[in-house]
MDAnalysis code that builds the backbone (N, CA, C; Angstrom):
import MDAnalysis as mda
import numpy as np

u = mda.Universe.empty(237, n_residues=79, atom_resindex=np.repeat(np.arange(79), 3), trajectory=True)
u.add_TopologyAttr("name", ["N", "CA", "C"] * 79)
u.add_TopologyAttr("resid", np.arange(1, 80))
u.add_TopologyAttr("resname", ["MET", "LYS", "ILE", "ARG", "ARG", "ARG", "VAL", "ARG", "LEU", "ASP", "HIS", "ARG", "LEU", "ALA", "LEU", "GLN", "LYS", "GLN", "THR", "ARG", "ASP", "ARG", "ASN", "GLY", "ILE", "ARG", "LYS", "ARG", "GLU", "GLU", "ARG", "ASP", "ARG", "ARG", "ASP", "ALA", "ARG", "ILE", "ALA", "ALA", "VAL", "ILE", "LYS", "ALA", "ASN", "PRO", "GLU", "GLY", "PRO", "PHE", "THR", "PRO", "ALA", "VAL", "ALA", "SER", "TRP", "ILE", "ALA", "ASP", "LYS", "LEU", "GLY", "LYS", "PRO", "ALA", "ALA", "LYS", "ALA", "THR", "LYS", "GLU", "ASP", "ILE", "LEU", "GLY", "LEU", "ALA", "GLY"])
u.atoms.positions = np.array([
    [81.234, 137.981, 111.059],
    [81.649, 136.688, 110.560],
    [82.221, 136.857, 109.159],
    [83.369, 136.280, 108.932],
    [84.041, 136.413, 107.649],
    [83.562, 135.345, 106.675],
    [83.552, 135.733, 105.415],
    [83.230, 134.761, 104.366],
    [84.532, 134.069, 103.980],
    [84.483, 132.789, 103.911],
    [85.695, 132.053, 103.598],
    [86.085, 132.205, 102.138],
    [87.332, 132.018, 101.885],
    [87.893, 132.199, 100.552],
    [87.200, 131.300, 99.521],
    [86.963, 130.083, 99.850],
    [86.348, 129.152, 98.899],
    [84.926, 129.583, 98.537],
    [84.190, 130.065, 99.512],
    [82.825, 130.523, 99.268],
    [82.846, 131.709, 98.317],
    [83.775, 132.651, 98.562],
    [83.901, 133.806, 97.666],
    [84.267, 133.358, 96.256],
    [85.182, 132.434, 96.140],
    [85.600, 131.928, 94.832],
    [84.435, 131.247, 94.112],
    [83.710, 130.410, 94.813],
    [82.564, 129.725, 94.211],
    [81.512, 130.726, 93.746],
    [81.265, 131.745, 94.550],
    [80.289, 132.764, 94.176],
    [80.750, 133.534, 92.942],
    [82.024, 133.903, 92.921],
    [82.553, 134.644, 91.774],
    [82.491, 133.803, 90.501],
    [82.827, 132.520, 90.598],
    [82.767, 131.635, 89.430],
    [81.339, 131.470, 88.921],
    [80.389, 131.397, 89.841],
    [78.987, 131.277, 89.440],
    [78.527, 132.540, 88.718],
    [78.924, 133.704, 89.220],
    [78.569, 134.966, 88.565],
    [79.224, 135.071, 87.185],
    [80.461, 134.628, 87.063],
    [81.149, 134.662, 85.772],
    [80.442, 133.780, 84.755],
    [79.961, 132.619, 85.194],
    [79.250, 131.728, 84.281],
    [77.950, 132.376, 83.809],
    [77.227, 133.003, 84.727],
    [75.992, 133.684, 84.336],
    [76.277, 134.797, 83.326],
    [77.337, 135.543, 83.550],
    [77.692, 136.637, 82.659],
    [78.079, 136.108, 81.289],
    [78.868, 135.039, 81.246],
    [79.256, 134.434, 79.961],
    [78.038, 133.959, 79.194],
    [77.112, 133.328, 79.881],
    [75.896, 132.836, 79.228],
    [75.077, 133.983, 78.662],
    [74.944, 135.042, 79.439],
    [74.136, 136.193, 79.033],
    [74.824, 136.966, 77.896],
    [76.117, 137.208, 78.023],
    [76.825, 137.989, 77.019],
    [77.129, 137.183, 75.763],
    [77.223, 135.873, 75.882],
    [77.525, 135.039, 74.724],
    [76.469, 135.157, 73.639],
    [75.228, 135.260, 74.040],
    [74.134, 135.406, 73.075],
    [74.274, 136.732, 72.339],
    [74.531, 137.802, 73.090],
    [74.679, 139.118, 72.462],
    [75.887, 139.164, 71.537],
    [76.975, 138.522, 71.939],
    [78.176, 138.528, 71.103],
    [77.953, 137.744, 69.819],
    [77.250, 136.636, 69.891],
    [76.966, 135.839, 68.701],
    [76.130, 136.646, 67.715],
    [75.126, 137.356, 68.237],
    [74.281, 138.192, 67.373],
    [75.096, 139.321, 66.744],
    [75.987, 139.921, 67.520],
    [76.816, 141.003, 66.989],
    [77.778, 140.480, 65.921],
    [78.322, 139.276, 66.114],
    [79.201, 138.693, 65.092],
    [78.444, 138.478, 63.789],
    [77.197, 138.031, 63.879],
    [76.385, 137.842, 62.680],
    [76.137, 139.172, 61.965],
    [75.820, 140.220, 62.746],
    [75.610, 141.545, 62.145],
    [76.893, 142.056, 61.505],
    [78.022, 141.843, 62.166],
    [79.314, 142.293, 61.633],
    [79.643, 141.554, 60.339],
    [79.408, 140.243, 60.304],
    [79.664, 139.474, 59.084],
    [78.842, 140.018, 57.920],
    [77.582, 140.318, 58.156],
    [76.719, 140.841, 57.093],
    [77.181, 142.224, 56.644],
    [77.563, 143.050, 57.599],
    [78.001, 144.408, 57.282],
    [79.288, 144.388, 56.455],
    [80.249, 143.567, 56.837],
    [81.523, 143.529, 56.117],
    [81.358, 142.852, 54.770],
    [80.503, 141.842, 54.672],
    [80.244, 141.214, 53.376],
    [79.637, 142.231, 52.411],
    [78.789, 143.114, 52.912],
    [78.200, 144.166, 52.063],
    [79.277, 145.130, 51.574],
    [80.239, 145.448, 52.433],
    [81.345, 146.330, 52.032],
    [82.177, 145.665, 50.937],
    [82.416, 144.378, 51.075],
    [83.212, 143.653, 50.073],
    [82.454, 143.583, 48.750],
    [81.148, 143.323, 48.811],
    [80.356, 143.258, 47.580],
    [80.336, 144.602, 46.859],
    [80.318, 145.689, 47.612],
    [80.272, 147.023, 47.020],
    [81.589, 147.371, 46.326],
    [82.695, 146.849, 46.839],
    [84.003, 147.168, 46.283],
    [84.892, 145.929, 46.354],
    [84.684, 144.933, 45.490],
    [85.431, 143.679, 45.589],
    [86.913, 143.802, 45.236],
    [87.295, 144.872, 44.571],
    [88.688, 145.040, 44.161],
    [89.570, 145.562, 45.294],
    [88.979, 146.221, 46.284],
    [89.774, 146.828, 47.335],
    [90.144, 148.236, 46.938],
    [90.987, 148.902, 47.601],
    [91.655, 148.496, 48.837],
    [90.666, 148.453, 50.014],
    [90.992, 147.635, 50.984],
    [90.103, 147.441, 52.116],
    [90.634, 148.173, 53.335],
    [89.714, 148.599, 54.182],
    [90.101, 149.235, 55.440],
    [90.736, 148.166, 56.331],
    [91.486, 148.576, 57.332],
    [92.091, 147.587, 58.233],
    [91.077, 146.655, 58.887],
    [89.894, 147.164, 59.213],
    [88.880, 146.315, 59.843],
    [88.422, 145.216, 58.893],
    [88.220, 145.569, 57.622],
    [87.785, 144.585, 56.634],
    [88.915, 143.597, 56.345],
    [90.133, 144.100, 56.227],
    [91.280, 143.222, 55.976],
    [91.473, 142.240, 57.127],
    [91.293, 142.700, 58.344],
    [91.416, 141.826, 59.506],
    [90.337, 140.750, 59.490],
    [89.124, 141.133, 59.133],
    [88.016, 140.178, 59.054],
    [88.310, 139.119, 57.993],
    [88.809, 139.569, 56.823],
    [89.153, 138.637, 55.739],
    [90.222, 137.655, 56.210],
    [91.258, 138.176, 56.852],
    [92.342, 137.320, 57.335],
    [91.833, 136.308, 58.348],
    [90.947, 136.735, 59.230],
    [90.396, 135.845, 60.250],
    [89.567, 134.732, 59.612],
    [88.732, 135.096, 58.645],
    [87.860, 134.103, 58.014],
    [88.636, 133.120, 57.145],
    [89.693, 133.600, 56.474],
    [90.460, 132.724, 55.585],
    [91.567, 131.968, 56.309],
    [91.984, 132.473, 57.449],
    [93.062, 131.824, 58.183],
    [94.427, 132.095, 57.575],
    [94.544, 133.183, 56.841],
    [95.832, 133.581, 56.272],
    [95.845, 135.098, 56.152],
    [97.016, 135.697, 55.972],
    [97.070, 137.161, 55.882],
    [96.214, 137.688, 54.738],
    [95.612, 138.834, 54.954],
    [94.741, 139.424, 53.935],
    [95.512, 139.732, 52.663],
    [96.797, 140.041, 52.782],
    [97.611, 140.350, 51.606],
    [97.780, 139.120, 50.715],
    [97.657, 137.941, 51.274],
    [97.802, 136.702, 50.499],
    [96.473, 136.167, 49.984],
    [95.387, 136.846, 50.304],
    [94.064, 136.415, 49.859],
    [93.886, 136.755, 48.387],
    [93.379, 135.798, 47.636],
    [93.128, 136.042, 46.225],
    [91.746, 136.655, 46.049],
    [91.503, 137.168, 44.850],
    [90.206, 137.776, 44.564],
    [89.088, 136.743, 44.712],
    [89.348, 135.513, 44.292],
    [88.349, 134.445, 44.407],
    [88.039, 134.150, 45.873],
    [89.083, 134.133, 46.714],
    [88.863, 133.912, 48.144],
    [87.946, 134.983, 48.721],
    [88.240, 136.227, 48.381],
    [87.486, 137.354, 48.922],
    [86.042, 137.339, 48.423],
    [85.854, 137.058, 47.155],
    [84.487, 137.000, 46.622],
    [83.711, 135.838, 47.225],
    [84.409, 134.750, 47.533],
    [83.756, 133.629, 48.185],
    [83.229, 133.984, 49.571],
    [83.961, 134.843, 50.263],
    [83.509, 135.285, 51.589],
    [82.300, 136.188, 51.502],
    [82.257, 137.003, 50.442],
    [81.168, 137.960, 50.313],
    [79.851, 137.285, 49.973],
    [79.940, 136.079, 49.470],
    [78.721, 135.317, 49.198],
    [78.167, 135.420, 47.840],
])
């Protein structure tokens, strides 16, 4: 007996929701750890130059290119 397409789709969607719920918690925790780690890097060297990972994080948090971020903006992110 074949499983119908709709049943397969419903099952796959249910599994995707479970995975999102389970992984979402881990991703949120990892984002918090990453924020703390990068803020520590900025505090240690507020003048720069910054690695691409830190520059990308700064740009994401400020909503503008890292090259346009002022020293005050960057220090504000570091806390």
